[in-house]
ZADO-1210 file (C-alpha; in nm, 4 decimals, padded with zeros to 6 digits):
<atoms>
<atom x="14.7336" y="11.9172" z="-27.8389" code="MET" pos="1"/>
<atom x="14.9665" y="12.0637" z="-27.5787" code="GLU" pos="2"/>
<atom x="14.8175" y="12.2962" z="-27.3276" code="HIS" pos="3"/>
<atom x="14.9818" y="12.6201" z="-27.2335" code="ILE" pos="4"/>
<atom x="14.9366" y="12.5309" z="-26.8673" code="VAL" pos="5"/>
<atom x="15.2171" y="12.2771" z="-26.8892" code="THR" pos="6"/>
<atom x="15.4495" y="12.5442" z="-27.0253" code="VAL" pos="7"/>
<atom x="15.3355" y="12.7891" z="-26.7609" code="GLN" pos="8"/>
<atom x="15.4042" y="12.5341" z="-26.4873" code="ASP" pos="9"/>
<atom x="15.7548" y="12.4870" z="-26.6180" code="ALA" pos="10"/>
<atom x="15.8178" y="12.8607" z="-26.6365" code="VAL" pos="11"/>
<atom x="15.6792" y="12.9423" z="-26.2920" code="THR" pos="12"/>
<atom x="15.8096" y="12.6340" z="-26.1153" code="ALA" pos="13"/>
<atom x="16.1082" y="12.8250" z="-25.9790" code="PHE" pos="14"/>
<atom x="15.9275" y="13.1537" z="-25.9083" code="ALA" pos="15"/>
<atom x="15.9859" y="13.1478" z="-25.5293" code="PRO" pos="16"/>
<atom x="16.3597" y="13.1233" z="-25.5907" code="PHE" pos="17"/>
<atom x="16.3522" y="13.4222" z="-25.8223" code="MET" pos="18"/>
<atom x="16.2149" y="13.6632" z="-25.5608" code="GLU" pos="19"/>
<atom x="16.4525" y="13.9313" z="-25.4315" code="PRO" pos="20"/>
<atom x="16.6197" y="13.8611" z="-25.1004" code="THR" pos="21"/>
<atom x="16.5847" y="14.0846" z="-24.7970" code="ASP" pos="22"/>
<atom x="16.9333" y="14.2213" z="-24.8610" code="ALA" pos="23"/>
<atom x="16.8428" y="14.3105" z="-25.2193" code="GLU" pos="24"/>
<atom x="16.5239" y="14.4824" z="-25.1045" code="LEU" pos="25"/>
<atom x="16.7231" y="14.6787" z="-24.8451" code="ASP" pos="26"/>
<atom x="16.9693" y="14.7871" z="-25.1151" code="ALA" pos="27"/>
<atom x="16.6835" y="14.9054" z="-25.3359" code="ILE" pos="28"/>
<atom x="16.5318" y="15.0964" z="-25.0441" code="GLU" pos="29"/>
<atom x="16.8667" y="15.2640" z="-24.9756" code="ALA" pos="30"/>
<atom x="16.8867" y="15.3729" z="-25.3408" code="GLU" pos="31"/>
<atom x="16.5325" y="15.5141" z="-25.3537" code="MET" pos="32"/>
<atom x="16.6267" y="15.8792" z="-25.2827" code="PRO" pos="33"/>
<atom x="16.8688" y="15.8728" z="-25.5768" code="ALA" pos="34"/>
<atom x="16.6133" y="15.6971" z="-25.7971" code="ILE" pos="35"/>
<atom x="16.3460" y="15.9544" z="-25.7110" code="ARG" pos="36"/>
<atom x="16.5860" y="16.2415" z="-25.7798" code="ALA" pos="37"/>
<atom x="16.6773" y="16.0931" z="-26.1169" code="GLU" pos="38"/>
<atom x="16.3073" y="16.0548" z="-26.1991" code="MET" pos="39"/>
<atom x="16.2496" y="16.4230" z="-26.1171" code="GLU" pos="40"/>
<atom x="16.5364" y="16.5196" z="-26.3470" code="LEU" pos="41"/>
<atom x="16.3982" y="16.3025" z="-26.6238" code="LEU" pos="42"/>
<atom x="16.0521" y="16.4553" z="-26.5795" code="ASP" pos="43"/>
<atom x="16.2005" y="16.8057" z="-26.6036" code="ALA" pos="44"/>
<atom x="16.3905" y="16.7127" z="-26.9188" code="GLN" pos="45"/>
<atom x="16.0880" y="16.5466" z="-27.0794" code="ILE" pos="46"/>
<atom x="15.8842" y="16.8649" z="-27.0395" code="VAL" pos="47"/>
<atom x="16.1335" y="17.0517" z="-27.2563" code="THR" pos="48"/>
<atom x="16.1670" y="16.7942" z="-27.5348" code="ILE" pos="49"/>
<atom x="15.9202" y="16.9507" z="-27.7747" code="ASP" pos="50"/>
<atom x="15.9570" y="17.3170" z="-27.6861" code="ARG" pos="51"/>
<atom x="16.2153" y="17.5773" z="-27.6062" code="THR" pos="52"/>
<atom x="16.2882" y="17.5679" z="-27.2323" code="PRO" pos="53"/>
<atom x="16.1718" y="17.8712" z="-27.0398" code="THR" pos="54"/>
<atom x="16.3685" y="18.0220" z="-26.7537" code="GLU" pos="55"/>
<atom x="16.1482" y="17.8299" z="-26.5110" code="VAL" pos="56"/>
<atom x="16.2200" y="17.5043" z="-26.6972" code="ASP" pos="57"/>
<atom x="16.5934" y="17.5702" z="-26.6842" code="GLU" pos="58"/>
<atom x="16.5743" y="17.6380" z="-26.3114" code="ARG" pos="59"/>
<atom x="16.3751" y="17.3199" z="-26.2582" code="ARG" pos="60"/>
<atom x="16.6356" y="17.1166" z="-26.4477" code="ILE" pos="61"/>
<atom x="16.9247" y="17.2756" z="-26.2566" code="ARG" pos="62"/>
<atom x="16.7562" y="17.2047" z="-25.9234" code="ARG" pos="63"/>
<atom x="16.6814" y="16.8488" z="-26.0264" code="ALA" pos="64"/>
<atom x="17.0463" y="16.7969" z="-26.1268" code="ARG" pos="65"/>
<atom x="17.1578" y="16.9278" z="-25.7875" code="ARG" pos="66"/>
<atom x="16.9161" y="16.6903" z="-25.6142" code="ARG" pos="67"/>
<atom x="17.0585" y="16.3981" z="-25.8126" code="VAL" pos="68"/>
<atom x="17.4132" y="16.4917" z="-25.7156" code="LEU" pos="69"/>
<atom x="17.3145" y="16.5395" z="-25.3515" code="ALA" pos="70"/>
<atom x="17.1293" y="16.2072" z="-25.3413" code="ALA" pos="71"/>
<atom x="17.4292" y="16.0231" z="-25.4874" code="HIS" pos="72"/>
<atom x="17.6628" y="16.2019" z="-25.2456" code="ARG" pos="73"/>
<atom x="17.4448" y="16.1047" z="-24.9485" code="ASP" pos="74"/>
<atom x="17.4271" y="15.7474" z="-25.0713" code="GLN" pos="75"/>
<atom x="17.8053" y="15.7244" z="-25.1009" code="LEU" pos="76"/>
<atom x="17.8478" y="15.8814" z="-24.7573" code="ASN" pos="77"/>
<atom x="17.6151" y="15.6198" z="-24.6058" code="ARG" pos="78"/>
<atom x="17.8100" y="15.3414" z="-24.7758" code="ILE" pos="79"/>
<atom x="18.1382" y="15.4857" z="-24.6509" code="THR" pos="80"/>
<atom x="18.0042" y="15.5159" z="-24.2950" code="GLU" pos="81"/>
<atom x="17.8807" y="15.1575" z="-24.3021" code="GLN" pos="82"/>
<atom x="18.2179" y="15.0391" z="-24.4308" code="ALA" pos="83"/>
<atom x="18.3939" y="15.1919" z="-24.1359" code="GLY" pos="84"/>
<atom x="18.4899" y="15.5487" z="-24.2179" code="GLY" pos="85"/>
<atom x="18.6452" y="15.7540" z="-24.4898" code="ALA" pos="86"/>
<atom x="18.8774" y="15.5894" z="-24.7378" code="ALA" pos="87"/>
</atoms>
């Protein structure tokens, strides 16, 4: 009878090599404002899935969309500044 432990050892043998690098973690951290803004937009849209959106819901969605656009704009501006100026 084969034990699952032997399979587990084979699967997790390379786990340390599969961890994200510091550069990848920094990239994720730089994207977090955009990710959070997109999550807010998704939350606002989910609320209105099973009902007719009220005026407050519509405002919440519009504001969330603006936050997403602003977060992506800021992210692109940071990338441009790091690359050495405007293209």
